[in-house]
C-alpha positions as CSV (number, residue, x, y, z in Angstrom):
1,X,40.7,16.6,-2.2
2,X,39.5,19.0,0.4
3,X,36.9,21.3,-1.0
4,X,36.1,24.1,1.5
5,X,32.4,25.2,1.5
6,X,31.9,28.6,2.9
7,X,28.4,29.4,4.2
8,X,27.8,33.1,4.2
9,X,24.7,35.1,5.1
10,X,22.6,35.8,8.2
11,X,19.9,38.1,9.5
12,X,22.2,40.6,11.2
13,X,20.5,40.7,14.6
14,X,22.8,40.1,17.5
15,X,25.5,42.5,16.3
16,X,23.3,45.4,15.3
17,X,23.9,48.2,14.4
18,X,27.1,47.1,12.6
19,X,25.5,43.9,11.3
20,X,22.3,44.4,9.4
21,X,20.3,42.1,7.1
22,X,21.7,43.9,4.0
23,X,25.2,43.8,5.5
24,X,25.3,40.8,7.9
25,X,28.0,39.6,10.3
26,X,30.4,37.9,7.8
27,X,31.1,41.4,6.3
28,X,31.8,42.9,9.8
29,X,35.4,44.0,10.1
30,X,37.4,43.2,13.1
31,X,40.1,45.3,14.7
32,X,42.7,44.5,12.1
33,X,40.4,45.8,9.3
34,X,39.7,42.4,7.9
35,X,36.1,41.0,7.7
36,X,35.1,37.6,9.1
37,X,34.4,36.5,5.6
38,X,37.9,37.4,4.4
39,X,39.4,35.5,7.4
40,X,37.3,32.5,6.5
41,X,38.4,32.6,2.9
42,X,42.0,32.8,4.1
43,X,41.6,29.6,6.1
44,X,39.8,27.9,3.2
45,X,42.5,28.8,0.6
46,X,45.2,27.4,2.9
47,X,43.5,24.0,2.8
48,X,42.2,23.9,-0.8
49,X,45.7,23.2,-2.2
50,X,44.9,25.2,-5.4
51,X,41.5,23.6,-5.8
52,X,38.1,25.2,-5.7
53,X,36.5,26.9,-2.7
54,X,32.8,26.8,-3.0
55,X,30.6,29.6,-1.5
56,X,26.9,29.2,-0.7
57,X,25.4,32.6,-0.1
58,X,22.3,34.7,-0.9
59,X,21.9,36.2,-4.3
60,X,21.8,39.7,-2.7
61,X,25.3,39.1,-1.2
62,X,27.0,37.8,-4.4
63,X,28.6,41.0,-5.7
64,X,29.5,42.1,-2.2
65,X,31.2,38.8,-1.5
66,X,33.1,38.8,-4.7
67,X,34.4,42.3,-3.9
68,X,35.6,41.0,-0.5
69,X,37.3,38.0,-2.1
70,X,39.0,40.2,-4.6
71,X,40.9,41.9,-1.7
72,X,42.7,38.6,-0.9
73,X,46.1,38.4,-2.7
74,X,45.8,34.6,-3.2
75,X,42.2,34.6,-4.4
76,X,41.6,33.5,-8.0
77,X,38.0,34.3,-8.6
78,X,37.8,31.7,-11.3
79,X,38.5,29.0,-8.7
80,X,35.8,30.4,-6.3
81,X,32.5,29.1,-7.6
82,X,29.2,30.3,-6.0
83,X,25.9,28.7,-5.3
84,X,23.3,31.5,-4.9
85,X,20.2,31.1,-2.8
86,X,17.2,33.1,-3.9
87,X,15.9,33.3,-0.3
88,X,17.0,32.6,3.2
89,X,17.1,28.9,4.2
90,X,18.8,26.8,6.9
91,X,22.1,25.0,6.7
92,X,20.8,21.5,5.6
93,X,19.6,22.6,2.1
94,X,22.8,24.7,1.6
95,X,25.2,21.8,2.5
96,X,23.3,19.1,0.6
97,X,23.2,21.3,-2.5
98,X,26.9,21.9,-2.1
99,X,27.5,18.1,-1.9
100,X,25.4,17.5,-5.0
101,X,27.3,20.2,-6.9
102,X,30.7,18.9,-5.7
103,X,29.8,15.3,-6.9
104,X,29.0,16.7,-10.3
105,X,32.0,19.1,-10.6
106,X,34.8,17.3,-8.6
107,X,33.7,13.7,-8.1
108,X,33.2,11.2,-5.3
109,X,36.7,12.0,-4.0
110,X,35.6,15.4,-2.9
111,X,35.9,15.9,0.9
112,X,33.8,18.9,1.9
113,X,35.0,21.1,4.8
114,X,32.0,23.2,5.8
115,X,33.0,26.6,7.2
116,X,30.4,29.2,8.4
117,X,31.8,32.7,7.5
118,X,31.0,34.3,10.8
119,X,33.5,32.5,13.1
120,X,36.8,33.9,14.4
121,X,39.8,31.6,14.5
122,X,43.3,33.0,15.1
123,X,45.6,30.0,15.4
124,X,45.6,29.1,11.7
125,X,48.3,26.4,11.9
126,X,46.3,24.5,14.6
127,X,43.1,24.8,12.6
128,X,44.8,23.4,9.5
129,X,46.2,20.5,11.4
130,X,42.8,19.7,12.9
131,X,41.1,20.1,9.5
132,X,43.5,17.6,8.0
133,X,42.7,15.1,10.9
134,X,39.0,15.6,10.1
135,X,39.6,15.0,6.4
136,X,41.5,11.8,7.2
137,X,38.5,10.5,9.1
138,X,36.1,11.7,6.4
139,X,38.0,9.8,3.8
140,X,37.0,6.6,5.7
141,X,33.3,7.6,5.6
142,X,32.9,9.3,8.9
143,X,30.8,12.5,9.2
144,X,33.0,14.7,11.2
145,X,32.2,17.8,13.3
146,X,34.6,20.0,15.3
147,X,34.2,20.3,19.0
148,X,35.4,23.2,21.1
149,X,36.7,22.6,24.6
150,X,34.4,24.7,26.8
151,X,36.1,27.5,28.6
152,X,33.1,28.2,30.8
153,X,29.6,26.8,31.3
154,X,28.0,28.5,28.3
155,X,24.2,28.2,28.0
156,X,23.9,29.6,24.5
157,X,25.6,26.8,22.6
158,X,24.7,23.2,21.8
159,X,27.1,20.5,23.1
160,X,28.4,17.2,21.9
161,X,29.0,14.3,24.3
162,X,32.1,12.5,23.2
163,X,32.3,8.7,23.1
164,X,35.0,6.2,22.4
165,X,38.3,7.3,20.9
166,X,38.8,6.3,17.2
167,X,42.2,4.5,17.4
168,X,45.1,6.5,15.9
169,X,42.9,9.0,14.2
170,X,42.8,12.0,16.6
171,X,39.0,11.9,16.9
172,X,36.2,10.4,19.0
173,X,32.8,9.0,18.2
174,X,29.9,11.3,19.0
175,X,27.8,9.7,21.7
176,X,25.0,12.4,21.6
177,X,24.1,15.8,20.4
178,X,22.8,17.9,23.3
179,X,20.6,20.9,23.2
180,X,21.5,24.2,24.9
181,X,21.5,23.5,28.6
182,X,20.6,25.5,31.7
183,X,23.3,26.9,33.9
184,X,23.5,24.0,36.3
185,X,23.6,21.4,33.5
186,X,26.3,23.4,31.6
187,X,28.4,23.4,34.7
188,X,28.2,19.6,35.0
189,X,29.1,19.3,31.3
190,X,32.3,21.4,31.8
191,X,33.2,19.5,35.0
192,X,32.9,16.1,33.4
193,X,35.4,16.7,30.6
194,X,33.2,14.6,28.2
195,X,31.4,17.5,26.5
196,X,32.5,20.0,23.9
197,X,30.7,22.9,22.2
198,X,29.2,22.1,18.8
199,X,31.1,24.5,16.5
200,X,28.9,24.2,13.5
201,X,31.9,23.2,11.3
202,X,31.9,19.9,9.5
203,X,33.9,17.6,7.3
204,X,32.7,14.7,5.2
205,X,32.9,13.1,1.8
206,X,30.2,14.4,-0.5
207,X,29.0,11.0,-1.3
208,X,28.9,9.9,2.3
209,X,26.8,13.0,3.2
210,X,24.3,12.2,0.4
211,X,24.2,8.5,1.5
212,X,23.5,9.7,5.1
213,X,20.8,12.0,3.9
214,X,19.2,9.2,1.9
215,X,18.8,7.3,5.2
216,X,18.0,10.2,7.6
217,X,16.0,12.7,5.6
218,X,15.0,11.3,2.2
219,X,12.4,14.0,1.7
220,X,15.0,16.7,2.0
221,X,17.4,14.9,-0.3
222,X,14.6,14.5,-3.0
223,X,13.8,18.2,-2.7
224,X,17.5,19.1,-2.9
225,X,17.9,16.9,-6.0
226,X,15.0,18.6,-7.7
227,X,16.4,22.0,-6.8
228,X,19.8,20.9,-8.1
229,X,18.2,19.9,-11.3
230,X,16.7,23.4,-11.6
231,X,20.1,25.1,-11.9
232,X,19.8,27.9,-14.4
233,X,23.4,27.4,-15.4
234,X,26.3,25.1,-14.3
235,X,28.7,28.0,-14.7
236,X,29.3,30.1,-11.6
237,X,27.4,31.8,-10.2
238,X,24.9,28.9,-10.1
239,X,21.3,30.0,-9.4
240,X,18.3,27.9,-8.7
241,X,14.6,28.3,-9.5
242,X,13.0,30.0,-6.6
243,X,10.0,27.6,-6.3
244,X,12.3,24.5,-6.3
245,X,14.6,26.1,-3.7
246,X,11.7,27.0,-1.4
247,X,10.3,23.5,-1.7
248,X,13.3,22.3,0.5
249,X,12.6,22.1,4.3
250,X,14.0,24.8,6.5
251,X,16.2,22.7,8.8
252,X,19.7,22.7,10.1
253,X,22.3,20.1,9.0
254,X,22.6,19.0,12.7
255,X,18.9,18.1,13.0
256,X,18.4,16.8,9.5
257,X,21.5,14.5,9.2
258,X,24.2,14.7,11.8
259,X,22.1,13.7,14.8
260,X,20.6,10.8,12.9
261,X,23.6,9.4,11.1
262,X,25.4,6.2,12.1
263,X,29.1,7.2,11.8
264,X,29.6,10.6,13.3
265,X,32.9,11.7,14.8
266,X,34.2,14.7,16.5
267,X,37.7,16.2,16.4
268,X,38.3,18.2,19.6
269,X,39.7,21.5,18.5
270,X,43.3,22.5,19.4
271,X,42.6,25.9,17.9
272,X,41.0,29.0,19.5
273,X,37.4,29.7,18.3
274,X,34.6,32.2,18.8
275,X,31.3,32.5,16.9
276,X,31.3,36.3,17.8
277,X,27.7,35.8,18.9
278,X,27.3,39.1,20.8
279,X,28.8,42.4,21.5
280,X,30.1,41.0,24.8
281,X,32.1,38.4,22.7
282,X,33.4,41.2,20.5
283,X,34.3,43.3,23.5
284,X,36.3,40.5,25.1
285,X,38.7,40.1,22.1
286,X,38.6,42.9,19.5
287,X,41.0,45.5,21.2
288,X,43.6,45.7,23.9
289,X,42.2,46.7,27.3
290,X,43.5,49.7,29.2
291,X,44.2,49.6,33.0
292,X,40.5,50.0,33.8
293,X,39.4,47.2,31.4
294,X,38.1,49.6,28.7
295,X,38.5,48.7,25.0
296,X,38.1,51.2,22.2
297,X,37.8,51.0,18.4
298,X,37.8,54.5,16.9
299,X,37.7,57.8,18.8
300,X,36.7,58.0,22.5
301,X,37.4,60.0,25.6
302,X,36.9,57.9,28.8
303,X,36.6,59.6,32.2
304,X,36.3,57.5,35.4
305,X,34.7,54.6,33.5
306,X,35.5,50.9,33.7
307,X,35.1,47.7,31.7
308,X,33.4,49.4,28.7
309,X,33.7,48.6,25.0
310,X,33.3,51.6,22.7
311,X,33.3,51.4,18.9
312,X,32.7,54.4,16.7
313,X,33.1,54.7,12.9
314,X,33.6,58.4,12.8
315,X,32.2,60.4,15.6
316,X,33.9,61.1,19.0
317,X,32.3,59.2,21.9
318,X,32.7,60.4,25.5
319,X,32.0,58.1,28.4
320,X,31.9,59.6,31.9
321,X,31.4,57.6,35.1
322,X,29.9,54.5,33.5
323,X,30.8,50.8,33.7
324,X,30.2,47.5,32.0
325,X,28.7,49.2,28.9
326,X,28.8,48.4,25.2
327,X,28.6,51.6,23.1
328,X,28.5,51.3,19.3
329,X,28.1,54.3,17.1
330,X,27.7,53.7,13.3
331,X,26.7,57.3,12.4
332,X,23.0,56.6,11.8
333,X,22.4,54.5,15.0
334,X,23.8,54.2,18.5
335,X,23.7,51.2,20.7
336,X,24.1,51.5,24.5
337,X,23.8,48.2,26.3
338,X,24.9,46.4,29.5
339,X,27.6,44.0,28.5
340,X,25.9,41.2,30.3
341,X,22.6,41.8,28.4
342,X,24.1,42.2,24.9
343,X,22.2,39.2,23.6
344,X,19.0,41.3,23.9
345,X,20.1,43.5,21.0
346,X,18.1,41.2,18.7
347,X,14.9,42.5,20.5
348,X,15.9,46.0,19.2
349,X,16.1,44.6,15.7
350,X,12.7,42.8,16.1
351,X,11.1,46.1,17.1
352,X,12.7,48.0,14.2
353,X,11.4,45.4,11.7
354,X,8.0,45.6,13.3
355,X,7.9,49.3,12.5
356,X,9.5,48.8,9.0
357,X,12.4,51.0,10.0
358,X,15.2,50.9,7.4
359,X,17.9,50.8,10.2
360,X,17.1,47.1,10.6
361,X,18.4,46.4,7.1
362,X,20.5,49.2,5.8
363,X,23.4,51.5,6.9
364,X,23.7,55.0,5.6
365,X,26.1,53.4,3.1
366,X,24.4,50.9,1.0
367,X,26.3,48.4,-1.2
368,X,25.1,47.7,-4.7
369,X,26.6,45.4,-7.5
370,X,27.9,48.5,-9.3
371,X,29.4,50.2,-6.1
372,X,27.8,52.0,-3.2
373,X,25.9,55.0,-2.2
374,X,25.9,57.0,1.1
375,X,22.9,59.0,2.2
376,X,24.0,62.5,3.1
377,X,20.5,63.9,3.8
378,X,17.1,62.4,3.8
379,X,14.3,65.0,4.1
380,X,10.7,65.4,3.1
381,X,11.5,67.5,0.1
382,X,14.9,66.1,-1.1
383,X,17.3,63.2,-0.7
384,X,21.1,63.6,-1.2
385,X,23.5,60.8,-1.9
386,X,27.1,60.3,-2.6
387,X,27.5,57.6,-5.3
388,X,30.7,55.6,-5.9
389,X,30.7,53.6,-9.2
390,X,33.3,50.9,-9.7
391,X,35.4,50.8,-12.9
392,X,33.5,49.2,-15.9
393,X,30.2,49.1,-14.0
394,X,26.9,50.5,-15.1
395,X,23.7,51.3,-13.3
396,X,20.4,50.0,-14.7
397,X,18.6,51.8,-17.5
398,X,15.7,53.3,-15.4
399,X,13.2,56.1,-14.8
400,X,11.4,57.5,-11.8
401,X,7.7,58.5,-11.6
402,X,7.9,60.7,-8.6
403,X,11.2,62.4,-8.5
404,X,13.8,64.2,-10.7
405,X,17.6,63.9,-10.1
406,X,20.6,66.1,-10.4
407,X,24.1,64.5,-10.9
408,X,27.3,66.3,-10.1
409,X,30.6,64.5,-10.8
410,X,33.2,65.3,-8.0
411,X,35.8,62.8,-9.2
412,X,36.4,60.9,-12.4
413,X,34.6,60.8,-15.7
414,X,31.0,59.4,-16.0
415,X,29.2,58.3,-19.1
416,X,25.6,59.5,-18.9
417,X,22.5,58.7,-20.9
418,X,19.4,61.0,-20.5
419,X,16.6,60.3,-22.9
420,X,18.2,59.6,-26.2
421,X,21.3,61.7,-25.5
422,X,24.5,60.1,-24.4
423,X,27.6,62.1,-23.3
424,X,30.5,62.3,-20.9
425,X,30.4,64.2,-17.6
426,X,33.7,65.4,-16.2
427,X,34.5,66.5,-12.6
428,X,32.7,69.6,-11.6
429,X,30.1,69.2,-14.3
430,X,26.4,68.5,-13.7
431,X,23.3,67.0,-15.4
432,X,19.6,67.2,-14.8
433,X,17.3,64.2,-15.2
434,X,13.6,65.2,-15.3
435,X,10.9,63.0,-13.8
436,X,9.7,60.1,-16.1
437,X,12.9,60.3,-18.2
438,X,14.9,57.2,-19.1
439,X,18.5,57.5,-17.9
440,X,21.6,55.6,-17.1
441,X,25.0,56.1,-15.4
442,X,28.2,54.3,-16.4
443,X,31.8,54.3,-15.4
444,X,33.9,53.7,-18.6
445,X,37.2,54.3,-16.9
446,X,39.7,52.3,-14.8
447,X,39.1,54.3,-11.6
448,X,36.2,54.8,-9.3
449,X,34.0,57.7,-10.1
450,X,32.2,59.8,-7.4
451,X,29.1,61.8,-7.8
452,X,26.6,63.8,-5.7
453,X,23.0,62.9,-6.5
454,X,20.2,65.3,-5.4
455,X,16.7,63.9,-5.7
456,X,13.7,66.3,-5.7
457,X,10.0,65.2,-5.5
458,X,7.4,63.9,-3.2
459,X,8.7,60.3,-2.7
460,X,12.2,58.9,-2.7
461,X,11.8,55.1,-2.0
462,X,13.7,52.5,-3.9
463,X,10.4,51.1,-5.3
464,X,10.2,54.3,-7.4
465,X,12.9,52.8,-9.6
466,X,11.5,51.4,-12.8
467,X,14.3,49.3,-14.4
468,X,14.2,48.7,-18.1
469,X,17.6,47.0,-18.5
470,X,20.0,45.7,-15.9
471,X,23.1,43.6,-16.2
472,X,22.7,42.4,-12.6
473,X,19.3,40.6,-13.2
474,X,17.2,43.1,-11.3
475,X,14.6,43.9,-14.0
476,X,11.1,43.2,-12.6
477,X,8.9,44.9,-15.1
478,X,9.0,46.4,-18.6
479,X,7.7,49.8,-19.5
């Protein structure tokens, strides 16, 4: 049984301002309107044969991920179990925990197909064929990785040196894992034909991975087993005790196990692949180029410009007399970069984080378990948001110490509690919530409701929310 394991998360640095830590690359939508996460789920469902697809992601991304999965016509959320990480960690803890979970829930016959959620693969038939070749090798106890035939001497990827062919199985032994090379070395790798890019996708039996971990990294396995034993519930979503989770080493599956294991194979990919690692990579594939090599997503006017990529969510962008630029406008932030230096976008994010600027983490539209809000104005004396609350969802019972709020319903019917009073608020009706007053907002209907929220006071930070009750587990203190 192939059990796809989707690894979803990330820091959101190289594709800022679209990707941010609160809305990282897996949720980024490509030119067809589908996210990379959605596309990964699509590949996984095609190989799961009606069985489970396991997702390992951060707790903060759980509801956002479920919403994305719910868009897929073949997704049965009851067959999409989640393991939720309480903090960021590397791939080795995630994969070993997935293996331990699969051994408990599926059994020793489980063959894990590990799929990062931020890769783009277009030839789905070729991918499925290669995945089944990998699963065939995995059934015999091989730990399998997927190698990408290099199209150019890339210095930003790790490589695999391929060894002897595995007779009749469509794979080769891995002779060595190689670090990211310099340009000259990368050119020699491409010329030799013996090297492939390390894709970061894997396939192995769950018990074979655990056995390899026992030999290669017993400390990691012991910590993972202790974390696995700390599961708060075996019913999805599975959460772990924070201290037990953080006791695991921060290390990749490559370094911890794959590079040290005895029986490691590679399936050279017959499918196309990109890790969408920079805006240059996006610009090379996400839209059709015009006669001057320009690609556009959104609205743009281009005058005497060449080889530019322009993406705008809403505003008109004009480019005059420029070339080789990436221009990305998300409404609250604009990136202008030389296409060949697009990797340096992460330096921008580092500087934003150093100054505690919220643009490193959040868009003007912020997703929450109950829906989302969009900031319309953020001034010293007020903050204005448009709230969208999903059917059947409810915000936490809360109060604010330093601000009052005004709610106006613009669409739908809201159920409102202010103090001890509870009532319905229809479209074009308003309510006032004084400072230090307990309140709650709920959508009791089958349609989204939309409200305008006006906050007045001297401070509007999210840490002025005192939650008393919350169905999403966000209560930190009692009042």
